N, C-alpha and C positions, 0 to 999 in steps of 0.2 A: 544753721538751721535753714531749710527753704521747701516750701511744699507750693504744687500747683495744682490747683484744683480745676479742670474744664470744666465747663458750662455751656454744655450743648445738647442740653433737655430741659425738656419743660418749654420752648421757646414755640409764642401764638404768634402771630399776626393781625392788625387790621388796617383798611385803608383809611386814613388818618382822620377824614374827616368824614367820616360817618359811623366813629367810632361812640355805640349806644344811639345813635340813629336809628330808621327804620324807613327801608329801601321798599315805595311802597308798602306792602304789608309786610311786609319778612324784617327783620333784625339786624342790623348789620352786627352781625359776633368776630368776635375774635378767633383765626382758625390756628393750627395746628402749623407748626413752621418749622423748616427743614434748617440749621444750624451746625456747621457755615452752607452757606445759599444765599439763593438770590430768591427775590420776588415773584418774577419768570414760575420758577421752580415750583414754589408754593400755590403761587395758584393753578396751576396743572394739577397739584396731589391732591387739591381741593377741588375738583372738577369745573373753576371757574372758568378758565381759558384754556381751549386747545392746544397743544404741542406747535410753538408758531415754526415750529421748523417743518413740519407737517406741511403739505396742501397749499396753502395761502393765509397759513391764520397768523400770519406773521404782518398782515397788512390787518387783521381783525384786533389784532390787542395793544395797538399804538395807543391807549387811552389811558394803558400801566404807566407809561414814562410820564403821564402828562399828572399823575396822582401825585402827594405824599403818604406816605407808610410808615406804621409805628409796627415795632417789634419788640417784647418782654418775656420772663423770666423771673423764677426766686430760686432761691435757694438759701440753705439755714448753716448757719456762721454762727461758731463757739470761737470767743477770742483765748490765742496760745499765749502766752507770753516768753517765751522763742522765739513768737516768731512777731518782732512787734510791727512789724513794717508790711501796708497791704498793699496793693496796685491792682487794681482791675485792667486787664491788658487783654488790649482788642489787636491783633497782628492782624488787622485788615478791612477796614470800614468802605462802603461803597456807595456814594463818596461822602455829600452833606447833612450833615445828621449834628442830634443833637443829643448828648446820654445823662439822663437817669437815673439816679441811685434814689428807690425809697419817694419818689418825688420830687425831685430837689435833684435841679440841671447841674450837672460835676464838670463837663463840658463838649465841647465842639471839634468835630473831624470837620476838612475838607481837603481830603489829599488821600486815596486809592491805594496811593504807594506808601502809604506812610504808617505804621502803626501807630498807636492811641494808646499810651499809658497814664492810669490818672492815677495819681494817692490815695488811698478811701478809709487813712488806716484809722484816723475822726469820724470818717462817718458810716462805718458799717455797726450794722444794730446788733445785739444777740438774736439771732433763731431766726429769722424768716426776712430773709432782703427779697427788695424786688430792682431788676437794670430794667433800664426801656430806652428802648433808640427810637428816635423821630426823626425820620430821612425827610429832607426836600426833595422834593421833582430836580433831577439835575438838569432837566430840559431848561426847565422855568429858570431856574437862579445864575444859567447861561443864560439864556438872553435877555435876563436882567444885568446882570455885570459886564453883558456887548453893550448895552446898552446906554449904563454910565459910562463904558467905557468911550464908545463910539463919543460918545456928549463930549468928555474930558478931554481927547485928543484931537476931535473936531474931522472925525473920522465919517465920512460918506455910507450911509446906510446902504449903501447896493455895491459897498466895496467886496469882492473877488476873495474867496481863501481864507475866510475871514470867520469862519460859523461859531457859534456859540458855544458847541466842545469844546473849541481852545480855552475857553476860559474856567474850565472843572478842570481839576487833576484828575483826570481819571480813564481809562481805558479808550483811548480817543476811537475804535474799529466799532466798539458798541455802538456806537451812533452811524452806522452801516457804512459801510465799503463795496470797492466794487466787484469784493467777491462773497461778501460778509453781510448779514443782515441790518435792521436799526431794530435793536433791542437794547436801551440805553439800562433797562434796569436799576436796580438797587439793592441793598443787602449786606447780611455782615460774614462776607466773602472768605473770612479766614479764620483761625481759632480765638478763640476768648476763651480769658481762665484768671482767676483769682491767685494772684502769688501773694507768696508771706514769707515772710523771713527777716533771717538777723542780718544777713549780706548775701549777697549774690553777684555772679561776673554775669557784667554788662558787654564786653567783648575782649577779646583773644587777636592779636594780631599777627601775624608768623611774615614776617620780610627773609625776603633774600640777598644778598647780593654774591653773584662770582667773581670769579677772577680767572686770571689768563694762565693758569695753572691750572684749573677745573674744577680746583674745590670752591666750595660755597659756605658764606658764612649766614648765618641763620639768627635772626633776631625773632626774641618773642617777648610783646609788650603785651598787657591786659589792662582793661578799666576794670574797675571795684565799685560795687556800692554797698559801703559799710564797710566794720575794721575788722578787718582778715587780710592774709596775706596769699597770695597767689602762686600756689607751687605747682609745676610743669613737669608734669611724667610726658617721656617724649622718646614713641617706641615706630619702627619696621623703618629704623636707619640702618643701623647695625647687628640685624642677625636677629638673635636672640636677644639685646640686650635693653636697657634703657636708663635711658639717661635721666636726672636728675637735678630741677634747677629753679630761681626765680626768675621772675622779667632779669634778660641779658642778651648775652649775643655765646654763640658756639661755630667753629666751623665742622665745618664735613671734606673728607679730601677727595673721599672719589663718589656723588653722592649718583644711585641708580637715575636713571632720568627719566622723568616723564616725559609720552611721544604720542603725537596724535593716529589714532586708527589708520589701518592701510594705505602706510607708509614700507617700501621694502628697504630694510638697513643691512648692509653689507657683514657687520657682527654681528654673529650669531648668539653672543648673550645678550645683543640690544630685545625689547620687547616686541616681539613681533606682533601686535593686537595695538598695542596702545596703551596707555591708562592704565599701564598694572602696579605699575609702582607709585606707592600713595606711603605715605607715614602720617603720623598721629600726637598732636598736641593731646595730652589729657591735661586738661585744668583745674587741678583741687584749692578749695577756697578755705583753712587753717588757720589755726593761733600762730602766733609769731615763733612761739616755743615750739610747738610743734613743726612747723619746718623746718626747724634748727635742726631736729632732732632727728626729721627724716632725711633731709643732706649729709648729715652726720653719719649715721648707719649706711645711707646708700654708697658715700664714700669709701668706708671702709669693709664692703662687700664688694665692692669693685675692685679695690686693692688686692684682694683676699682671691680674688676671681684670675688675677692677672688683667684682666682687662677695660675698656673705659668706665666702661658701666655692667651692672649685673641687672639679671632678669627678676628685680624682686617687686611686687604686685603694690599698689598701697595699700589693699587690705593686712599686709604683714607687718603695719608699723603700729598695730591696734590704735588709731587715732580717728577723731570725725571730724568728717567734712562737711563747712555751709555748705555747700553746692560744688558743682560738676561738668563739663564739657567739654565736649570733645570738639577739636581741631582738625578737619587733615587738610594735608595738603602734598602737592608733589615738586620736586626739584625741576622745574620749567622756565625759563624763562623765552616770551614770546614777545618780538617788537615788531613793527612793522617799517621798514625800509623802506624808504623816500629820497633815491637821491639822483642828478642828472645821468644823463644816460646819451645813447645815440639815436632812441626814441622819444627821448622829452623829458621827463622822470617817471623813474621806475614806482612801483606800490605792490608788494611782496612781504611775505613774513616770512621772519627767519626764527625758528627755535634752536634752543639751544646753540645756536651759532650757525645752523644749518638752514638752507636758505628750501622752501617748502610751496609745493604749486596745489594753493588752497585746493579742496574739489568739496561744494557741499550746495547749501539750499538754504533759503529762508526758510527761518520759521514765524508762523503769527498763533496767537491761543489756539490752543486745541478745542476751545469747544465758545458758545455766544456765550457761555454762563460758567466763567474759568474756576468757579467752586468745586465744578461735579467733574473734571480732569484727576483721575486718582493714580498714585505713584505706580503699580502696576500699567495703567493709560502712557504715563510718561515711559517708564521700562520699553512696552511693545514698540511706543514711536522713536526713543532712540536706537535701540536697535536693531530698527529696519535703517533707519540714516548711516548706523554700518552697515551692516548687508546691502548695501545701496553704492559702498565703495566711498564714503562720502570720508571727513575728517575738519570740517566745519560749518558751523548754523551761526546765521548770524538773526539773533530777537533785531526782530524789527521793530518803528518807531512808533508806531499804532496800536500797540499791543500793550503787553505786560514787562517789568524784573518779575522774571519765572521763578517759580517755588523752590525751596533750598532743595528739594527732591530731585528737583531739574537739574540742577547744574551736580548737582553727588552724582547724579548718573553722566553728565557729561566727562566727571574725571573719571570714573572707572570703565567709562566705554573709551574713552581716547577721541572727544570731541572739541574741538577748538572752538570759542564759543569770540562771535564779536557780537559785542553789547549795547546798542541802543540807548541814547538816553531818550523820555517817553515825549518825543515832539515829533510829527508827523503832521505833510502836506497841508501849513498853513498856517499864519500872524499867530502870535499867544503875544498875549500883553507883558510888558517886561519890565515896571516901573519898578523903583524901588521896594517896596513894600512885597511885589510878590516876588523878585529877586532874592529879596532874604526866605522864601515859602521855599522857592527850587533848589537853594543848598542846603535847605533842609532835608529836604528828600535824595540829592544827589548826596549828602555825605552821613544818609542812611541806606540807601539802597551800594554806595561802592564798600563801606563798613563790614556788611554782611555777604558779599561778593569778593572782595578782594583778595582770599585767601586759596582760593580756587586755581588747581592748576588751567582748568581747560582754559580759563580766561584771554583774550587776543589782545583786546580793544575798546575802547570806550568811546565811541560817537554822539554828536552833539543832538543831532534828529535827523530825520528823512527826508529830505528831496524840499526842505523848505528853502536852502539856499537858491537853487536851481529854479524852483517858482517863482523867487523874487525875483531873479536876475533875467530869465526870460518872461516874463511874467503872463504867465500863463492865463490862457483864456481874452482877454483884455488888458493891455499893459495901462490902460487911461483907467484903470478901476481899481488900480493897485494901490495901498497906501502912501506914500511920499517916503518912508525907512523904512526897512526890514526892521520890525517889531518881533520883537525874540531875539535880537543878534545878540544883547544886552545879557543872555542868559548861555548862547554858542560860546561867545570869544571870553566870554568875563565867569561868570558863576562858575560855570560845570569846569573847564581846565581847572581852576584853581582849586574846587573840590577835588580833582583826581592827584593833584601838584601834592595837596594836604596829605588826601587819606589815602592813594595808592600810587607814590611817587615813583617815580619811572618804567609805569606801564603808557603803552602808545594811548592819544589822543587824536581825531580828527575832530573838527566843528561839525563838521555834516560829510552826510554820504546822496547824492554823488559828489567829492570834491573837488575833481579836477584842477581848472589851472583858475587863478581868480582873475582872467582876466588880462593881464601885462603881461604876460611871458608871449602871445600872440595874438597880436589888437587888431591883427587883419585877417588872423585865418579864422573862420568862425567854426569847423570842425576844430580847431585848436585851444580854445579861449569857452571859458566862461566852466559852469563846475560840475558842466557832463562834457567834457573836451574828449576826444583824441586824444592820446599821450602822456595824459600828466591826472594822476591820481585815481582810484575808481569809478566808473558807468555803467548805468543802468540805460541798458541799451533798450527803449521803449519805441526808435524807431518803426521795428516791426515792433508789430499791430496796431501802437496805438498812430504813429507818423504814415514810414509807406505804405506798413502791413504787413506782405511776405514775410516769412521766414528766409527765402533766398537774398534777403539784404541785412541779414546777421553776417558774412562776409566783406561786408564793407569797413566793418569797424576797427577802429585801429585803440580799443582800448585796453588798458594797463590791468586793468583788473573787472572784470564783469562783474559785481556784487548786486545788481540786479537783471533779468530776463526771461521771458516765457511767453507764454503761448498756452490760451485756453482749450480747454473739451472740456467733453460729458463726465461726471461720476459713472460709475459704473448701473448695469441696467438689476442689483439686487438692490442700491441704495434709491435710485425713482421706484422701485414697488417697493419695499420697505420701510423707508423713510418718510419717501413725500406723498408717495402713492397719486391716483390719477381717479380722480370718480369714471363712473362709466359704464360701459357695458361691451369695448372694445377691446381685445385680448393688449395684453398691455406692451409687447413688445413693438407690437404694431402700431402705435399710434403714431402721430408723428414728430417733429422734432417743434412746429410751430405751435403743440399745446398753449394753454395761457398757465397753465400752471409750472409747466416744462421753459415756458420763456421767466416767469417771475423767478426762478431759483437760476436767472443767470443774471448775472450782478456787475458783467464786463461792461454794460454800455454801449454796446457796437450793433446792439441792433439784430433781427434774426437775420435777415438776408445777409450783413457782412459780416455777421462771426461764423454761418454757413456758408458760407461767398469763400472764406478764405481757405475751406475743407474743400470745396467744389474747384479752387483751382489743379486740386491735386490728386483729390479721389471723385469717386463717383456720386451723384446727386444724390445724399439722402432721404429714400422712402419712409421707410418708419425709423422711430427710435432704437432699435437695434444694430441699425444701419449707422445711426449719428453719433451712437455710444461708440462703435465698433473703428469707421473713420476716423471722427474729429482725434481719438486717440490716438490714432496710425499718426495723426498728421500733427498733434504736438511733439510724437517722437522723431518724428519725422524731423519737426523745428528744431528741436535741440540737439538732436544732435549733429543738423548743418552747423549751429552754434559753438555748439562743445567741443566738434573735430577740431572747427578752423580755430578757437581761442586754446584749444593744447598743442595745435601744429604749430604754432607763430612761434615767435621769437619775444616778443615783446609783452603776450600777457604771461599772468602768473597767478592768476586766481578767476575761478567759475564758481557763483551762488546763485543758482538757480532761485526764479521766482515761479513757485514757493513750492514746501513741502506739501504739508498738509493744510487743511481744512477746519473752517470753528463750524460748519455745517453742511445740512446734504444740497449738494450748489453745482453747476459748473464752471470751472475756477482753471486759472494756472497749477493748481497743484496735482504732483504726481501720485498721490498715495488719498484716495478721497475721506470723506468722513469715518465709514465703517473700514475704514485700514484696507481695502482693496489695491492693489498695485495694478497701476492704467499702464498702459504698453510701454512707457514711456520710463519707469521706474525699472523694467528687466532689463530695458537699455543700459541705464545707469551703471549696472554693474563693469559692462563693457570700456563706455566711458570715461567711465571714474580708475582703470585697472593704469597700473602705473606703464608698463608697455602695450602700446592704442596702434591700431592704423587706419587708417583714415585716405579713403578714395574720393577723387575729385573730379568730376567729370568733363572734360576739355576738348570738345568737338570730337573728334573720330579715335581719342583719347581718354584712357582713365589712367589720373596720377595716384600712382599708390604711395603713400606718406606713412613713415613710422614713428613711434614719438616713443621715447624712453624716460619715465622719470623715476625710475629710481637711482642708487647708489654704486649701482656696480654698469659694467659693458654688456650690451648683451648679442649673443649671436643667433642665426639660426638661417635653417634653406625660407628663401619665398618663394610662395606657390601661388599663380594665376591661373585661374580658370574663369569660361563664359559657358552657358548651359546655353539650350533652349527651352523656354518658358512653358510651353507645351509637351514636350515626350522628355527632356531633362537629360536629350543626349550633348556631349560635351562636344564643342563646336570649335573651342581655340584653346591651345594652355601657355604659358610662360610660367618662367620666374628666375631667381637666381639662387646659386646654394654662397652661404657662409655672408649671408649679409649681416654685418657689425654696426652696431647702433651705441656709441657711447654715453656714457652715464649721463643723466639730465640730459637727451640727447634729439633732439628731430630736426628730418629731413624729408626729401624726396627719395629713394630707395627707387624705383621704379617705373617706368611712361607701357602704359601696355595700349597696343591697339585693339580697334573695334572697329575698323572699317572695315566695311563692306559688309556685319553683322546685321539682321533686322530689331532695330530701335526696338517696336514693342512686341519681339518674343527672343529677348537676349538680357538676363542677370549674369553679373562679373560677381566669382569672388577671390577673395585672399585671404591668403592664412602666414603667418613669421611666429613662429614659436607658441607661446596662447592665444593672441590675437590672433581673431578675425576680421570678416568683414564683407560686404557685400552692397552692390548698386544696382538695382532695376536700370536699365540705357532709357525708356520711356517714363509718364509718369504712369503712378498705376490706374489712374483711370481710363487708362492707355495701353494694358499689357493685354497681348494674348495667354490664357490663361483655358488649362483644360476643364471639362464641368466636374464637379466638387466632387471626386468617388469615396465612396467608403473607406471610413480608419477601423483598420483591425485593433482593439485595444484590448490586453490584458496587464496584469498587475507582477513584479517578481516580487521576491523575498525582501528587499531591501527600498520600498517603501516608495517604488517609483513605477510607474506605468512605460509599458514598453507599445508602442506605437507603430503603426505598418501604414502605408500609405505606396497605392501602386500606381501614384502622377505625382509630380511636384506638384509641394505647397508653397506659396507667398505668404507668408504672415496669419499662421495658423493659431487662433487664440484659443485657448480652454477657458470656461467655465464651467460654477457650478450653480443650478438655478443666479444665472446671474452676476454671480460672484467670483474671482480671481482666488480669492485667499486657501482655495487649498494645494495652489497646482506653486512653487517653490518658485520653477524657472517657466516662462511662458512664452508666447510669442517665437513660433520654430518657422524660417526658412528653409527648408528642403528642394537642396536645387537637384536632387535625382531620387528615383521611384529608390523607397529601401524603410528600413528601421530606424527608430531613435528612442530616447527612454525622455519621460517627463519624469524630473524629483516632487515628492508630494511634500505637501506641508500633516497632511492631514488626508482622511479616506474623502473622495469628493462622494455624494450621494446620488448623484445626477450627473454626470459628463457632458456639456456640448462643446459645440466646436467649426470654428469660425474661419474660415480663410477669405484671402480679395479673391478667391471665387467664389465662393458662398458659402452655404449651410452644409456641414459634414455628419452623413451617415451616425452614427460611431455603432460599431458593433462588438460586443463584448464576448472576446471569446475565453477568459476567466473572469467572472464579476470581481471586482471592485468595492461593490458594494458590503 
């Protein structure tokens, strides 16, 4: 038997050194707390601090991270002789803390990424028990450990890239990043419970071995605590049949394949959207006699039914289970292919024997206080990833090993996961004692995640090797050796090989070349080189700056690249707030609060300057939101089209999909779920079939990409229009253009000689793929005055929009939000009518194009 009692009620907290003391003439009392939660959330709920996500309140609550905090609750308990073992289980403690039961210290926790279990069988008392957790300031602990380590290793105090955060095993982004606030925080951030049992399931591992004939051997093993037998009930493989077995192996001849989303497959029986094919191992703990009884009866029933197994549920056998656990898995084999080729060395994912062009983004924690992210929020965000044409997310190493719900949803939705271990942008202590701690962290999380069909890759760290190799900032102020290397080249690969054998592992990202293959070629050596491994392309933005330099990259897999932009007007107004009397949209982007919510470290002039290279000078906040988001769209379109049409690149993971707070950043979905202009464009950029146009003097090259598994044929149509009148000024094309499966090539060159550059837009279409390009920079384009738009609704949830003039980059919002609009950012080369699909009915429709703000005239109100 097993009983789990969650201990989530009655919690309260206090600043530890003020417990029972007066603050002035007031008593510092214990205040109500939320568990799971974080201290900042509790301080907000009790009116102690303002929301650190709004205005500049982040600055005003930095004192919180310098203090120690205590949490406590009570619960009633009565002994049950049938449940002789009692364990106090914390699934996540953030971070350095001591746990007390009835005033007695019983455990110490030191790692946010590893749960804590304490056997309290002999510590519980009949009646009321008190649990208390005393948290130490992670900042002060980190500073103390840093000082001691520096002294022991003889490291200079001004060493770069070794901050106090790397001495505490907690989510590194909480110490502040170039897109996130510094809110280090603490708390019981995942569930806490009392688990009582006579036997329980610790872990079930479903391993697979694939054979050349397509069959798969499935091996099921379990870890059990207590005297019982693990009996596995396996379903979801053989129609309605159920297979019963103890630990061991069985073969499946033609298993239904789990595949990523957004891949076109030739065979009609293949899952069109990925992720659908999942099987379940339901493990029951029973006595040896009951296990034999069930196995005997199951075999008899299967024989009578004339099939491998019969559909007989556990309850049909009339026996008791001590514990039960469901383990989902899919028939997928994802591996990373790295082999020499004509470009250097490949970096390409293969799933179930088929090469995949990886399309996706980097994922950061979805909130500054991760306990606040609900399963519904995860589902919304991951469904957005699928909606935007993605098939992979990289879980970045400065964040978290995500929750079980996250990976379950990735399994369901067909999203491959590149999983970093939690090390990022810094040196880390890697002495023998620390290696032992990291070994536990690695084993815990590998065993938790290894059964997921979505898991594609383990990666040792984010950018640490590149940081050391290139000596970021000042090479003379880096340590003499690569601290942390013992983890990435020793502890972590050993743990992967032991607990998840066969899964691909790389020791760092970007990994590139170790420097030996091309010692004389600066662009083709080192962790971020052309030609080898994955690449973080920050030459754009952090290097030479402008996005036009994307096309210089020869990266084999672009696992990080991005361009910054503003969040939506809705976020500025509703979540950040600007004090004063100036109408909100008319405020300037130079406002101190607006600048506070920009952690990109570029400075106002540089950030805005990158946009002004291509777009008009933003005079108001509304201008800045509009122009910066379009410039971000143009940047990633330029980069992603370059990678998609190349022969050498096999993947793109944009930095970044999401935000953890209201901020200006590289995200293409802001903190409130608003799609930026880039997000809408990603559906086109991530499609199997893609058109791309490249201006080359007096010609426009038209490239086509076909990343499906079937040849594609269609007519190519290219047209040039006058941006003022909408008149068709030139037309060209080709009939029956064929592009082989998984092919890309230049299919046509279109002359624009003699056409007025500031007044010409070129469009192209082939099959379902479309593309367009202005000949001039957006700030130089000649446009008609923004004419009124006539808008009506149709029966099927769309807006019908009529414009009497051409419109370029028309964006619809509802009180500054893009959420009601399922599609957005429209370019209409000729006057006419088009439709805007809706997610929900907008309350107030606003419209803006490159020409300016448009009056909206409702012919049949959508309100």
